[in-house]
Structure formats: structure tokens, C-alpha cells
PQR file with spaces between the fields and no chain letter, atoms N, CA, C, O and H, PARSE charges and radii, in Angstrom:
ATOM       1  N    UNK     1      20.775   10.441    8.125 -0.4000 1.5000
ATOM       2  CA   UNK     1      20.445   10.166    6.727 -0.0000 2.0000
ATOM       3  C    UNK     1      19.270    9.193    6.684  0.5500 1.7000
ATOM       4  O    UNK     1      19.225    8.234    7.454 -0.5500 1.4000
ATOM       5  N    UNK     2      18.335    9.438    5.795 -0.4000 1.5000
ATOM       6  CA   UNK     2      17.170    8.581    5.625 -0.0000 2.0000
ATOM       7  C    UNK     2      17.338    7.669    4.422  0.5500 1.7000
ATOM       8  O    UNK     2      17.860    8.061    3.378 -0.5500 1.4000
ATOM       9  H    UNK     2      18.372   10.217    5.170  0.4000 1.0000
ATOM      10  N    UNK     3      16.885    6.463    4.604 -0.4000 1.5000
ATOM      11  CA   UNK     3      16.836    5.503    3.492 -0.0000 2.0000
ATOM      12  C    UNK     3      15.374    5.078    3.398  0.5500 1.7000
ATOM      13  O    UNK     3      14.705    4.918    4.419 -0.5500 1.4000
ATOM      14  H    UNK     3      16.461    6.145    5.452  0.4000 1.0000
ATOM      15  N    UNK     4      14.887    4.898    2.200 -0.4000 1.5000
ATOM      16  CA   UNK     4      13.511    4.475    2.088 -0.0000 2.0000
ATOM      17  C    UNK     4      13.377    3.121    1.408  0.5500 1.7000
ATOM      18  O    UNK     4      14.117    2.796    0.479 -0.5500 1.4000
ATOM      19  H    UNK     4      15.430    5.028    1.371  0.4000 1.0000
ATOM      20  N    UNK     5      12.431    2.349    1.883 -0.4000 1.5000
ATOM      21  CA   UNK     5      12.041    1.097    1.227 -0.0000 2.0000
ATOM      22  C    UNK     5      10.868    1.374    0.309  0.5500 1.7000
ATOM      23  O    UNK     5      10.749    0.770   -0.757 -0.5500 1.4000
ATOM      24  H    UNK     5      11.830    2.612    2.637  0.4000 1.0000
ATOM      25  N    UNK     6      10.005    2.283    0.722 -0.4000 1.5000
ATOM      26  CA   UNK     6       8.835    2.650   -0.039 -0.0000 2.0000
ATOM      27  C    UNK     6       8.687    4.178    0.027  0.5500 1.7000
ATOM      28  O    UNK     6       9.065    4.789    1.026 -0.5500 1.4000
ATOM      29  H    UNK     6      10.101    2.773    1.588  0.4000 1.0000
ATOM      30  N    UNK     7       8.155    4.781   -0.998 -0.4000 1.5000
ATOM      31  CA   UNK     7       7.936    6.221   -1.034 -0.0000 2.0000
ATOM      32  C    UNK     7       6.488    6.465   -1.462  0.5500 1.7000
ATOM      33  O    UNK     7       6.014    5.880   -2.436 -0.5500 1.4000
ATOM      34  H    UNK     7       7.848    4.284   -1.810  0.4000 1.0000
ATOM      35  N    UNK     8       5.795    7.330   -0.728 -0.4000 1.5000
ATOM      36  CA   UNK     8       4.392    7.612   -1.043 -0.0000 2.0000
ATOM      37  C    UNK     8       4.221    9.107   -1.269  0.5500 1.7000
ATOM      38  O    UNK     8       4.839    9.931   -0.594 -0.5500 1.4000
ATOM      39  H    UNK     8       6.181    7.805    0.063  0.4000 1.0000
ATOM      40  N    UNK     9       3.383    9.434   -2.219 -0.4000 1.5000
ATOM      41  CA   UNK     9       2.994   10.800   -2.471 -0.0000 2.0000
ATOM      42  C    UNK     9       1.483   10.898   -2.435  0.5500 1.7000
ATOM      43  O    UNK     9       0.778    9.975   -2.843 -0.5500 1.4000
ATOM      44  H    UNK     9       2.881    8.765   -2.768  0.4000 1.0000
ATOM      45  N    UNK    10       0.991   12.030   -1.939 -0.4000 1.5000
ATOM      46  CA   UNK    10      -0.471   12.236   -1.886 -0.0000 2.0000
ATOM      47  C    UNK    10      -0.792   13.543   -2.585  0.5500 1.7000
ATOM      48  O    UNK    10      -0.236   14.592   -2.258 -0.5500 1.4000
ATOM      49  H    UNK    10       1.563   12.779   -1.607  0.4000 1.0000
ATOM      50  N    UNK    11      -1.694   13.468   -3.547 -0.4000 1.5000
ATOM      51  CA   UNK    11      -2.194   14.643   -4.261 -0.0000 2.0000
ATOM      52  C    UNK    11      -3.508   15.042   -3.611  0.5500 1.7000
ATOM      53  O    UNK    11      -4.435   14.235   -3.538 -0.5500 1.4000
ATOM      54  H    UNK    11      -2.146   12.616   -3.812  0.4000 1.0000
ATOM      55  N    UNK    12      -3.596   16.260   -3.145 -0.4000 1.5000
ATOM      56  CA   UNK    12      -4.799   16.735   -2.459 -0.0000 2.0000
ATOM      57  C    UNK    12      -5.708   17.476   -3.415  0.5500 1.7000
ATOM      58  O    UNK    12      -5.272   18.401   -4.100 -0.5500 1.4000
ATOM      59  H    UNK    12      -2.843   16.916   -3.204  0.4000 1.0000
ATOM      60  N    UNK    13      -6.943   17.086   -3.467 -0.4000 1.5000
ATOM      61  CA   UNK    13      -7.954   17.750   -4.273 -0.0000 2.0000
ATOM      62  C    UNK    13      -9.142   18.111   -3.362  0.5500 1.7000
ATOM      63  O    UNK    13      -9.168   17.725   -2.193 -0.5500 1.4000
ATOM      64  H    UNK    13      -7.297   16.334   -2.910  0.4000 1.0000
ATOM      65  N    UNK    14     -10.107   18.840   -3.894 -0.4000 1.5000
ATOM      66  CA   UNK    14     -11.239   19.252   -3.071 -0.0000 2.0000
ATOM      67  C    UNK    14     -12.039   18.079   -2.510  0.5500 1.7000
ATOM      68  O    UNK    14     -12.388   18.073   -1.329 -0.5500 1.4000
ATOM      69  H    UNK    14     -10.086   19.154   -4.843  0.4000 1.0000
ATOM      70  N    UNK    15     -12.327   17.097   -3.343 -0.4000 1.5000
ATOM      71  CA   UNK    15     -13.215   16.022   -2.920 -0.0000 2.0000
ATOM      72  C    UNK    15     -12.536   14.657   -2.815  0.5500 1.7000
ATOM      73  O    UNK    15     -13.178   13.679   -2.431 -0.5500 1.4000
ATOM      74  H    UNK    15     -12.044   17.101   -4.302  0.4000 1.0000
ATOM      75  N    UNK    16     -11.254   14.578   -3.148 -0.4000 1.5000
ATOM      76  CA   UNK    16     -10.580   13.281   -3.111 -0.0000 2.0000
ATOM      77  C    UNK    16      -9.077   13.452   -2.930  0.5500 1.7000
ATOM      78  O    UNK    16      -8.538   14.554   -3.023 -0.5500 1.4000
ATOM      79  H    UNK    16     -10.733   15.372   -3.460  0.4000 1.0000
ATOM      80  N    UNK    17      -8.419   12.324   -2.668 -0.4000 1.5000
ATOM      81  CA   UNK    17      -6.973   12.238   -2.590 -0.0000 2.0000
ATOM      82  C    UNK    17      -6.499   11.186   -3.590  0.5500 1.7000
ATOM      83  O    UNK    17      -7.181   10.185   -3.811 -0.5500 1.4000
ATOM      84  H    UNK    17      -8.857   11.428   -2.592  0.4000 1.0000
ATOM      85  N    UNK    18      -5.360   11.405   -4.181 -0.4000 1.5000
ATOM      86  CA   UNK    18      -4.732   10.370   -5.021 -0.0000 2.0000
ATOM      87  C    UNK    18      -3.439    9.969   -4.325  0.5500 1.7000
ATOM      88  O    UNK    18      -2.625   10.820   -3.967 -0.5500 1.4000
ATOM      89  H    UNK    18      -4.805   12.218   -4.002  0.4000 1.0000
ATOM      90  N    UNK    19      -3.261    8.675   -4.139 -0.4000 1.5000
ATOM      91  CA   UNK    19      -2.063    8.130   -3.487 -0.0000 2.0000
ATOM      92  C    UNK    19      -1.243    7.401   -4.548  0.5500 1.7000
ATOM      93  O    UNK    19      -1.780    6.632   -5.345 -0.5500 1.4000
ATOM      94  H    UNK    19      -3.923    7.984   -4.430  0.4000 1.0000
ATOM      95  N    UNK    20       0.058    7.654   -4.545 -0.4000 1.5000
ATOM      96  CA   UNK    20       0.975    6.943   -5.425 -0.0000 2.0000
ATOM      97  C    UNK    20       2.130    6.473   -4.558  0.5500 1.7000
ATOM      98  O    UNK    20       2.688    7.253   -3.787 -0.5500 1.4000
ATOM      99  H    UNK    20       0.495    8.279   -3.897  0.4000 1.0000
ATOM     100  N    UNK    21       2.492    5.201   -4.680 -0.4000 1.5000
ATOM     101  CA   UNK    21       3.609    4.640   -3.922 -0.0000 2.0000
ATOM     102  C    UNK    21       4.535    3.834   -4.798  0.5500 1.7000
ATOM     103  O    UNK    21       4.096    3.146   -5.719 -0.5500 1.4000
ATOM     104  H    UNK    21       2.039    4.568   -5.306  0.4000 1.0000
ATOM     105  N    UNK    22       5.827    3.920   -4.508 -0.4000 1.5000
ATOM     106  CA   UNK    22       6.847    3.183   -5.242 -0.0000 2.0000
ATOM     107  C    UNK    22       7.835    2.551   -4.285  0.5500 1.7000
ATOM     108  O    UNK    22       8.007    3.022   -3.161 -0.5500 1.4000
ATOM     109  H    UNK    22       6.184    4.479   -3.759  0.4000 1.0000
ATOM     110  N    UNK    23       8.490    1.481   -4.727 -0.4000 1.5000
ATOM     111  CA   UNK    23       9.570    0.928   -3.942 -0.0000 2.0000
ATOM     112  C    UNK    23      10.869    1.661   -4.336  0.5500 1.7000
ATOM     113  O    UNK    23      10.841    2.565   -5.170 -0.5500 1.4000
ATOM     114  H    UNK    23       8.351    1.098   -5.641  0.4000 1.0000
ATOM     115  N    UNK    24      11.990    1.272   -3.740 -0.4000 1.5000
ATOM     116  CA   UNK    24      13.238    2.009   -3.992 -0.0000 2.0000
ATOM     117  C    UNK    24      13.740    1.863   -5.421  0.5500 1.7000
ATOM     118  O    UNK    24      14.594    2.645   -5.837 -0.5500 1.4000
ATOM     119  H    UNK    24      12.012    0.537   -3.063  0.4000 1.0000
ATOM     120  N    UNK    25      13.254    0.911   -6.180 -0.4000 1.5000
ATOM     121  CA   UNK    25      13.656    0.733   -7.571 -0.0000 2.0000
ATOM     122  C    UNK    25      12.718    1.479   -8.536  0.5500 1.7000
ATOM     123  O    UNK    25      12.933    1.462   -9.748 -0.5500 1.4000
ATOM     124  H    UNK    25      12.560    0.276   -5.842  0.4000 1.0000
ATOM     125  N    UNK    26      11.675    2.132   -7.994 -0.4000 1.5000
ATOM     126  CA   UNK    26      10.734    2.856   -8.813 -0.0000 2.0000
ATOM     127  C    UNK    26       9.545    2.046   -9.292  0.5500 1.7000
ATOM     128  O    UNK    26       8.743    2.532  -10.089 -0.5500 1.4000
ATOM     129  H    UNK    26      11.500    2.145   -7.009  0.4000 1.0000
ATOM     130  N    UNK    27       9.422    0.813   -8.812 -0.4000 1.5000
ATOM     131  CA   UNK    27       8.289   -0.037   -9.182 -0.0000 2.0000
ATOM     132  C    UNK    27       7.025    0.481   -8.452  0.5500 1.7000
ATOM     133  O    UNK    27       7.028    0.596   -7.227 -0.5500 1.4000
ATOM     134  H    UNK    27      10.074    0.419   -8.164  0.4000 1.0000
ATOM     135  N    UNK    28       5.959    0.791   -9.196 -0.4000 1.5000
ATOM     136  CA   UNK    28       4.722    1.258   -8.556 -0.0000 2.0000
ATOM     137  C    UNK    28       4.123    0.198   -7.630  0.5500 1.7000
ATOM     138  O    UNK    28       4.010   -0.970   -8.001 -0.5500 1.4000
ATOM     139  H    UNK    28       5.957    0.698  -10.192  0.4000 1.0000
ATOM     140  N    UNK    29       3.749    0.610   -6.447 -0.4000 1.5000
ATOM     141  CA   UNK    29       3.110   -0.276   -5.484 -0.0000 2.0000
ATOM     142  C    UNK    29       1.634   -0.009   -5.347  0.5500 1.7000
ATOM     143  O    UNK    29       0.839   -0.928   -5.149 -0.5500 1.4000
ATOM     144  H    UNK    29       3.841    1.559   -6.146  0.4000 1.0000
ATOM     145  N    UNK    30       1.267    1.258   -5.453 -0.4000 1.5000
ATOM     146  CA   UNK    30      -0.135    1.633   -5.301 -0.0000 2.0000
ATOM     147  C    UNK    30      -0.378    2.916   -6.078  0.5500 1.7000
ATOM     148  O    UNK    30       0.477    3.800   -6.131 -0.5500 1.4000
ATOM     149  H    UNK    30       1.913    2.004   -5.614  0.4000 1.0000
ATOM     150  N    UNK    31      -1.558    3.003   -6.681 -0.4000 1.5000
ATOM     151  CA   UNK    31      -2.001    4.244   -7.311 -0.0000 2.0000
ATOM     152  C    UNK    31      -3.518    4.216   -7.258  0.5500 1.7000
ATOM     153  O    UNK    31      -4.176    3.540   -8.049 -0.5500 1.4000
ATOM     154  H    UNK    31      -2.253    2.285   -6.639  0.4000 1.0000
ATOM     155  N    UNK    32      -4.064    4.976   -6.294 -0.4000 1.5000
ATOM     156  CA   UNK    32      -5.501    4.982   -6.073 -0.0000 2.0000
ATOM     157  C    UNK    32      -6.004    6.388   -5.857  0.5500 1.7000
ATOM     158  O    UNK    32      -5.263    7.260   -5.404 -0.5500 1.4000
ATOM     159  H    UNK    32      -3.530    5.525   -5.651  0.4000 1.0000
ATOM     160  N    UNK    33      -7.264    6.608   -6.180 -0.4000 1.5000
ATOM     161  CA   UNK    33      -7.943    7.846   -5.850 -0.0000 2.0000
ATOM     162  C    UNK    33      -9.032    7.498   -4.847  0.5500 1.7000
ATOM     163  O    UNK    33      -9.861    6.620   -5.083 -0.5500 1.4000
ATOM     164  H    UNK    33      -7.866    5.900   -6.547  0.4000 1.0000
ATOM     165  N    UNK    34      -9.012    8.212   -3.716 -0.4000 1.5000
ATOM     166  CA   UNK    34      -9.907    7.874   -2.595 -0.0000 2.0000
ATOM     167  C    UNK    34     -10.638    9.109   -2.094  0.5500 1.7000
ATOM     168  O    UNK    34     -10.185   10.240   -2.273 -0.5500 1.4000
ATOM     169  H    UNK    34      -8.339    8.926   -3.525  0.4000 1.0000
ATOM     170  N    UNK    35     -11.774    8.865   -1.466 -0.4000 1.5000
ATOM     171  CA   UNK    35     -12.490    9.953   -0.797 -0.0000 2.0000
ATOM     172  C    UNK    35     -11.749   10.288    0.501  0.5500 1.7000
ATOM     173  O    UNK    35     -10.883    9.536    0.948 -0.5500 1.4000
ATOM     174  H    UNK    35     -12.142    7.946   -1.321  0.4000 1.0000
ATOM     175  N    UNK    36     -12.096   11.404    1.081 -0.4000 1.5000
ATOM     176  CA   UNK    36     -11.450   11.809    2.337 -0.0000 2.0000
ATOM     177  C    UNK    36     -11.683   10.759    3.438  0.5500 1.7000
ATOM     178  O    UNK    36     -10.790   10.489    4.240 -0.5500 1.4000
ATOM     179  H    UNK    36     -12.799   12.015    0.718  0.4000 1.0000
ATOM     180  N    UNK    37     -12.865   10.183    3.470 -0.4000 1.5000
ATOM     181  CA   UNK    37     -13.200    9.216    4.525 -0.0000 2.0000
ATOM     182  C    UNK    37     -12.413    7.924    4.429  0.5500 1.7000
ATOM     183  O    UNK    37     -12.167    7.278    5.448 -0.5500 1.4000
ATOM     184  H    UNK    37     -13.591   10.403    2.818  0.4000 1.0000
ATOM     185  N    UNK    38     -12.014    7.535    3.232 -0.4000 1.5000
ATOM     186  CA   UNK    38     -11.315    6.272    3.043 -0.0000 2.0000
ATOM     187  C    UNK    38      -9.793    6.382    3.106  0.5500 1.7000
ATOM     188  O    UNK    38      -9.102    5.364    3.146 -0.5500 1.4000
ATOM     189  H    UNK    38     -12.213    8.059    2.405  0.4000 1.0000
ATOM     190  N    UNK    39      -9.263    7.614    3.115 -0.4000 1.5000
ATOM     191  CA   UNK    39      -7.820    7.829    3.061 -0.0000 2.0000
ATOM     192  C    UNK    39      -7.094    7.164    4.235  0.5500 1.7000
ATOM     193  O    UNK    39      -6.168    6.385    4.013 -0.5500 1.4000
ATOM     194  H    UNK    39      -9.825    8.441    3.082  0.4000 1.0000
ATOM     195  N    UNK    40      -7.488    7.451    5.460 -0.4000 1.5000
ATOM     196  CA   UNK    40      -6.783    6.916    6.614 -0.0000 2.0000
ATOM     197  C    UNK    40      -6.862    5.394    6.682  0.5500 1.7000
ATOM     198  O    UNK    40      -5.880    4.746    7.047 -0.5500 1.4000
ATOM     199  H    UNK    40      -8.241    8.084    5.640  0.4000 1.0000
ATOM     200  N    UNK    41      -7.999    4.817    6.342 -0.4000 1.5000
ATOM     201  CA   UNK    41      -8.102    3.372    6.352 -0.0000 2.0000
ATOM     202  C    UNK    41      -7.158    2.734    5.340  0.5500 1.7000
ATOM     203  O    UNK    41      -6.534    1.710    5.619 -0.5500 1.4000
ATOM     204  H    UNK    41      -8.796    5.344    6.046  0.4000 1.0000
ATOM     205  N    UNK    42      -7.060    3.347    4.164 -0.4000 1.5000
ATOM     206  CA   UNK    42      -6.184    2.808    3.109 -0.0000 2.0000
ATOM     207  C    UNK    42      -4.713    2.999    3.473  0.5500 1.7000
ATOM     208  O    UNK    42      -3.904    2.101    3.238 -0.5500 1.4000
ATOM     209  H    UNK    42      -7.567    4.178    3.937  0.4000 1.0000
ATOM     210  N    UNK    43      -4.353    4.146    4.040 -0.4000 1.5000
ATOM     211  CA   UNK    43      -2.971    4.388    4.431 -0.0000 2.0000
ATOM     212  C    UNK    43      -2.512    3.430    5.519  0.5500 1.7000
ATOM     213  O    UNK    43      -1.348    3.031    5.551 -0.5500 1.4000
ATOM     214  H    UNK    43      -5.010    4.876    4.231  0.4000 1.0000
ATOM     215  N    UNK    44      -3.427    3.063    6.409 -0.4000 1.5000
ATOM     216  CA   UNK    44      -3.081    2.133    7.494 -0.0000 2.0000
ATOM     217  C    UNK    44      -2.707    0.764    6.962  0.5500 1.7000
ATOM     218  O    UNK    44      -1.987    0.031    7.641 -0.5500 1.4000
ATOM     219  H    UNK    44      -4.373    3.388    6.383  0.4000 1.0000
ATOM     220  N    UNK    45      -3.157    0.391    5.793 -0.4000 1.5000
ATOM     221  CA   UNK    45      -2.872   -0.919    5.189 -0.0000 2.0000
ATOM     222  C    UNK    45      -1.491   -0.956    4.523  0.5500 1.7000
ATOM     223  O    UNK    45      -0.956   -2.038    4.280 -0.5500 1.4000
ATOM     224  H    UNK    45      -3.742    0.986    5.242  0.4000 1.0000
ATOM     225  N    UNK    46      -0.914    0.200    4.228 -0.4000 1.5000
ATOM     226  CA   UNK    46       0.339    0.260    3.461 -0.0000 2.0000
ATOM     227  C    UNK    46       1.552    0.041    4.380  0.5500 1.7000
ATOM     228  O    UNK    46       1.505    0.395    5.558 -0.5500 1.4000
ATOM     229  H    UNK    46      -1.348    1.079    4.426  0.4000 1.0000
ATOM     230  N    UNK    47       2.640   -0.541    3.843 -0.4000 1.5000
ATOM     231  CA   UNK    47       3.860   -0.683    4.652 -0.0000 2.0000
ATOM     232  C    UNK    47       4.459    0.682    4.990  0.5500 1.7000
ATOM     233  O    UNK    47       4.233    1.660    4.278 -0.5500 1.4000
ATOM     234  H    UNK    47       2.678   -0.828    2.886  0.4000 1.0000
ATOM     235  N    UNK    48       5.212    0.738    6.065 -0.4000 1.5000
ATOM     236  CA   UNK    48       5.857    1.971    6.493 -0.0000 2.0000
ATOM     237  C    UNK    48       6.819    2.422    5.396  0.5500 1.7000
ATOM     238  O    UNK    48       7.539    1.609    4.816 -0.5500 1.4000
ATOM     239  H    UNK    48       5.395   -0.057    6.643  0.4000 1.0000
ATOM     240  N    UNK    49       6.822    3.733    5.117 -0.4000 1.5000
ATOM     241  CA   UNK    49       7.583    4.260    3.989 -0.0000 2.0000
ATOM     242  C    UNK    49       9.035    4.601    4.281  0.5500 1.7000
ATOM     243  O    UNK    49       9.911    4.218    3.507 -0.5500 1.4000
ATOM     244  H    UNK    49       6.236    4.393    5.588  0.4000 1.0000
ATOM     245  N    UNK    50       9.321    5.302    5.364 -0.4000 1.5000
ATOM     246  CA   UNK    50      10.678    5.752    5.634 -0.0000 2.0000
ATOM     247  C    UNK    50      11.268    5.018    6.813  0.5500 1.7000
ATOM     248  O    UNK    50      10.582    4.731    7.794 -0.5500 1.4000
ATOM     249  H    UNK    50       8.609    5.613    5.993  0.4000 1.0000
ATOM     250  N    UNK    51      12.538    4.720    6.707 -0.4000 1.5000
ATOM     251  CA   UNK    51      13.278    4.079    7.804 -0.0000 2.0000
ATOM     252  C    UNK    51      14.498    4.924    8.068  0.5500 1.7000
ATOM     253  O    UNK    51      15.280    5.163    7.148 -0.5500 1.4000
ATOM     254  H    UNK    51      13.095    4.953    5.910  0.4000 1.0000
ATOM     255  N    UNK    52      14.692    5.386    9.284 -0.4000 1.5000
ATOM     256  CA   UNK    52      15.825    6.230    9.620 -0.0000 2.0000
ATOM     257  C    UNK    52      16.947    5.361   10.171  0.5500 1.7000
ATOM     258  O    UNK    52      16.704    4.418   10.924 -0.5500 1.4000
ATOM     259  H    UNK    52      14.057    5.192   10.032  0.4000 1.0000
ATOM     260  N    UNK    53      18.187    5.691    9.785 -0.4000 1.5000
ATOM     261  CA   UNK    53      19.336    4.941   10.333 -0.0000 2.0000
ATOM     262  C    UNK    53      20.351    5.925   10.897  0.5500 1.7000
ATOM     263  O    UNK    53      21.393    5.512   11.407 -0.5500 1.4000
ATOM     264  H    UNK    53      18.384    6.457    9.173  0.4000 1.0000
């Protein structure tokens, strides 16, 4: 069973990505639109989303 502390979704578009992240209570943590080149750098800054137990 998986439990999450943070949940992230990525919307893929032709020229950009939109990232949305929430904590387990539904509080928004991040909502950004990024170019393809900046996506990995930005994702590396975010806390780990899923924790398996």
C-alpha cells in the first residue's frame, strides 16, 4: 500500500509543462508552467512525492 506526503501532476503540452503539487490535506504546494529545459531542474528541487510502506 502506498501513502503519500505530497502528490504531483504534470500536464504535457507541445512547448511547456504545467506542474501542480499538493500535500495530503489538499493544500497546493506548487503550480508552475515551465519549458521543457527547466522541468528537470525544477522537479529536482521538490520533495519526494510517494513513500511506500
